[in-house]
N, C-alpha and C positions, 0 to 999 in steps of 0.2 A: 385540408391535408396537403403535405409537403410531399411531393413525389419527384421523380427524376428529371422531370423538366427544370427543376431548380438547378442553376449551374453549379453549386457547390456540391450538391449530392449527386450530379451527373459525373462530375470529376471523381468524387470517392467511389462511385460505382464502375467506373472505367478502371481504377486502379485495383478494385476488389476482383474484377474480371481477371486481371494480368496476375495477380497473387494466386488466385486460386487455380490458375494453369500452371503453378510453378511444379516442378517434379518433387520437391520437397521443400522445406522451410528452414533447413540448416543454415548457419552464416554462410553467404557467398555473395559474390558480387552483385548478382541479380536480386537475391532477396534483400540484401542490404539497401540497394537503390531503390527498390518498390516500397519497402516500409519506410525510408526516410522521406521519400516523396510523400507518402500517406500521412505521416506525421506533421510534415510540413504544411499540407493542405488543410488538416485538421485544426492545426494549432491557432490560428488567428481567431480572434472574438467574433462569435457568430449567434445571429439570433435563432438558430435552430433549436427547435423545441421537440424532443423525442417523441412525447405522446402524440404530437400532431403529424408525424410521418405517416404516409399511407402504408397500407400492409406489405406492400412488395418491398419497399425500402426498410421498413422494420425487419422483414425476414433477412435482408441482405447485411443489415446491419449487426444482427445477431451472429449470422456465419462469419463475418469479418471479425467481431470480437474473438471468437473462438480461434480463427486463424492467427489473429494477434498475440492470442494467449500462447498458443503453440510454437509461434516463433519466439516469442520472449523467453519461454522457458528452455528452448534449444540453444538461444544466444547466452543465456546464463549459465548453461551446462558447459557450454564451449570455454567460456572464460574462466569459469570455476576450475576445470580441468587444467587449464593453462596456469593459473594461479596456484594450484596445489601442487606443481611441479617446483615451485621455489622452496627454498629453505624456510623463508618467513614470508608467506603469502600476504600477509597485512602490510607490508612494504611496499606492495606492487599493485595495489586496489585500482590506482589511477590509469592501469591499462585497459580497464573497462570503459568502453568509448562514452557511457552514459553516467560514469562514477560523480563527475560534477552535479548532474541533476540530482542524484541521490543526497549529495551533501547539503544541497539546498532544499530539497523535500525533508530531510530529517531536521534540518535548522527551522523551517517553517514548523513542523510538527511538534518540535521540542518548544517553540516560543508560544504556540497556542496552548500546549499542555500547560507551560508557565502562566499563561494568562489566567487559567481557571484553577490553578492548583499550586500551592507553596511548598507542599510537602514533596520529598524524594520519594518516588515510588521504590518499594523495597524488591517487588517482584512484578515482572512485566512479561506479558504472552504475547507472542507474534503470530499470528493463524496465517498459515499459506507462505512460510519463510522461504522456500525453495531450495536450489543449490546454490544459490549465490546470496545470502542474507545481508545485503548491504545496509538495510535499515537497521537492523539490530547491531551490526557491527558499528556503523557510524556513531548511533546513541550510544553504545557502551564503550566506545573509545573517547568520544568528545564531550558528551552532554551528561549521561547518567553514569558516571564511572565508578558507582558503588552498587548500581542495580542488577540483579539477576535477570537474564532473558531466557525465556523458555520458548523455544521455536517449534513449531508445530507443523509437521507437513506429512501428506499421505504416502508420499514416494520414499522408500527407504533409500534409494540410490541418491536422491537429492539430499537428504540428511547427510548420509556418508560422505559425499562431497563437501557439503556446508561445513561439517564437523572438522574436516580435515584443514580447513582454512584457519582455524581457531587453535588447533591442536599444540601448535609449537609455541604460543603466547602464553606465558605463565599466569597472566591476569584473566584473560577472556576464556581461557580453556576451563576455568574455574566457574566463571560467571555465565556462561553460555551453555545452555542444554538443550538436546535436540530430542524431540519425541516424535515417533513414526506412529500416526494414528489419524483417523478420521476425526475431525473435532466435534463431529455430531454424537460420537462415542464418548467424549470426555464430559464429566459432570461435575461432581462435587469439587474436583480439583480447580475449576474455574474461579471456586470463591476465594481462592488463595492470591489471586492477581490484583493489583491496584489499578493496572492499566492493561488493556487487552487491545493490540493493534489487528486489524481485519484487513488483509491484503487485497488490492483491487480486484483479481482474478479469482478469489474464493467465491463462488458462486456467479456462475457465467451468466445467467439469465435471473430475471426478476423473482420467479418464485424460489429458486436454489439460494439466492441471496438472503431472502427474507426468511427462509427456513433457518439458515445460519444465525441470522440475527435474533429471530425469536428464541434459538436454543441458547445463545449467549444471554438473552435477557432473563431466561429462566434460571440459568445456573452463575452468574456472575454475582460477586456481593453488592448489596445495596451501597450506593454512593461510588462505586468503582467506575473507572472512565473507560469508554469505547472510543479509539480512534479508528475511523474509516476513510478508505480512499474512494472518492467518486468521480465524475466526469461532468463536463458542462459544455454546451453548444455543441459544435461539430466534434469536439474531443469524444464525445458520446460514442462516436464510431470506433473508437479505440478501446475503451473500458466501460463497464457497465456502471450505470448511475443509481445512487442511493438517494431517495426522496425521505424527507421528512416523514412522510406517513408510513414508510417502511420500519420506522424505528420504535415501534410499540414496545412499551417497557423501559424507554429511556427518553430523559429530557434533552433534546438537541440544544448545545450551548452556542455554537457558532458553525457556520459554513463558509469556507474561504474557497474562491475560485483564482487560481492564478492565471494571468494572462501573458506570462513570460514562456520560457522552454521547459518549466515545470508543468507536466501535462496534467496531472491527477488533482483533482479538488480534494480538500480536506475537511472531514466532518469530525466534530468532537461532540460526545453525547455522555451524559451520566445516568447510570442505572438508577431507577426510581428507587426510592426507599421502600423496605418492606414494611408490613404491617407491625403496630407497637410490639415490642417484646422480641422481635427477631434480633439475632445476634450478626454483627458484622464480623467478617472473618478477616482480620489484618493481622500482618506479620507485626511483632513488636520493634517499634523503631521510634527513636527520638526524633522530635520533629525537626526537619533541616530544610534550609532554604534551597530551592532549586539552584544548581550551580551555573555559572555563566559559561557560554561556549570557549572550547581551548583549541579549535579545529582550524588548521589551515589558514587562509587569510579571509574568512567569511564575514569578517565585520565590514565588508564594503557591501554586503547583500543584507538589506533590510526586507525580510520576508513578510512584515507586517505594514510595509509601505503600500499605500492604496495606489501608487502610481502603476504597480504591477499585481494588483490583488483586487478581487471584489468580495466584499463580505455581505453575505445575505443578511436582511434584517428580520427579527423574529416578527 
């Protein structure tokens, strides 16, 4: 069992204590400094294995993930409000301090998706899109330029802020839709999506995460793709971990662990085929090749370069 005698764990525990004593987690000098220290501490590759952590550290980790989730939500709300004050918010996305990370993560997810499917998805769902749905926006702007994106969030204020970011854009305002509901209440509609993205902070603990995955397995169309975000090594102190064993009803196609500043691991899985005779619900769509990226200068970043990526073998 790994406990707080481990130097890295002790360092993370010390930062947790400082963060938990903050008056609030809204963006400020102290909040930004402590979370930056936490991310930099957890970022280097580490042999830490979550199941082997002692109970005390497990409990601290669970609380820290919730604090990270709350701080991330407040940070996104803060910048979504600022962006919403511009006439054309999409022209100013780079004011968000982690925008470049989202560009890289979206590029990674698009390339992984392209590796396992050559058809352009007609309809994509993003579960847990939040007030600043950068993944949906980046994918819609630069990668999947004809796809419709259905963004699900339980918070009406988050959806209101998010929709205002695309309302002035004639293209995205038509292709990006926002649904205020708990994904556990969405059933037959899930069969309409070719790809479903599950945000890292939907399901903050193992039990809740597995409940959401089981629900998606029950209602997604056979053959549809599920893209999940997970965490590896010490990064698991920042985000929940999704294990292969959590994905009942899905075939795990690949698991990628970035080792650079992209924090989240990426898991791609395909919904198992249903019994013979079941019908696959898909939008009528002529076969198309997935397009090449048209965004910024990302050609210098090769997300499937194994120098900055670990791919789990089956």
